[in-house]
C-alpha positions, 0 to 999 in steps of 0.5 A, a space after each residue: 498564534 493567531 488572537 482567538 485561537 485555541 492553545 492546543 495540548 501536546 502529548 511528548 511520543 519519543 523512547 523512553 515512552 514504552 510501547 507508545 504508537 508512534 506509527 499513528 502520526 503516518 496513518 491513515 495508510 492505503 492498505 493493500 492485500 499481498 499474494 505470494 506463494 511456497 515452492 509448489 505454489 500454494 498462494 498465501 495472501 497478507 494484509 499489507 498497510 506500510 506499503 509505498 511507489 518508491 520509484 517512477 522508472 523503473 515502476 517500484 512498490 515497497 512493503 516492510 514485512 516483519 520476519 516472523 510472518 509467514 510470507 515474509 519467508 515466501 516472499 524471500 524464497 521466491 523473490 516474486 509477490 503481487 500488491 492487490 488494492 482493495 474495497 472497504 467491501 473487502 474490509 472484512 476479508 483484509 483484518 482476516 488476512 492481518 489476523 491469522 497465519 498462512 502456517 494454520 490456515 489457508 487463507 484464501 479459501 476462509 476469506 472467500 478471496 479469488 486468486 486468478 493464476 500470474 500474468 507475468 510471475 507465477 504469484 496469482 493475483 485477487 479476483 475481487 480486487 479492483 487492481 493488483 501489480 506483480 511485482 519481481 524482488 529487486 532488493 530487502 533491507 533489514 529496517 530496523 524489525 521489519 524488513 523491507 521489500 522492494 519490488 519492480 512492476 512488470 506488469 499490472 491491472 486495473 478496472 478502466 469504468 473507475 479510473 478517473 483519466 484526464 489531459 495530463 495537469 500540475 494539479 490533478 494528476 492524470 489518473 486516479 480512482 475515482 471515489 465517487 465510482 470506489 470506495 478505498 480501504 485505509 489503516 487507522 490501525 488495529 481493527 480500524 479502518 476507515 476511507 477518503 471523501 470524494 471531495 478534491 481540494 486543490 490549492 492554488 499554488 503558482 508553478 516555480 520557476 524554470 530555474 529554481 525547478 532545475 535547482 532543486 532538482 541538482 540540490 534533491 
């Protein structure tokens, strides 16, 4: 321990901690709005915090949905969904779409979000969002009390004016949403959201030796 450093108290989160919220340790997570539709084409939308990219080739994204959610039924039947990226301007709509069920209310109508016909799927995208990814379900798996849907992205769009594009380097991605131009929405848990700072942190780490990188890929 560094001299003069403050000893922090630790709290133990384990299976004996009944009702303990362990996943706060992975929050905040980017909030997205996932759209789907019933067999008659009526659209629905839900907010999803548990989402992540999971493949470069082909492009794939995963979302975790509780089986009791109405959207779970619709996605299971249609095998399609669209992931939409909101900003902080849609914080109310994002929370609303997580609080209410499409079984009971027309969430597009009540939240005043605008559905637009999908480009490659029968599921709409959301006009007010800054990006969307249309997905075909490539697989679904029971992961404890949730189902993880893995969607192959077959079409995607993003607001060009909000993207910062750079030649690909090791330290800077070739493109990303410019945080000085838009504030992405991150779910902290419950009814709370945060956003990210426009400051970039670029730790100076030397590039790995070619032989080390090759061996690591083999091990991974």
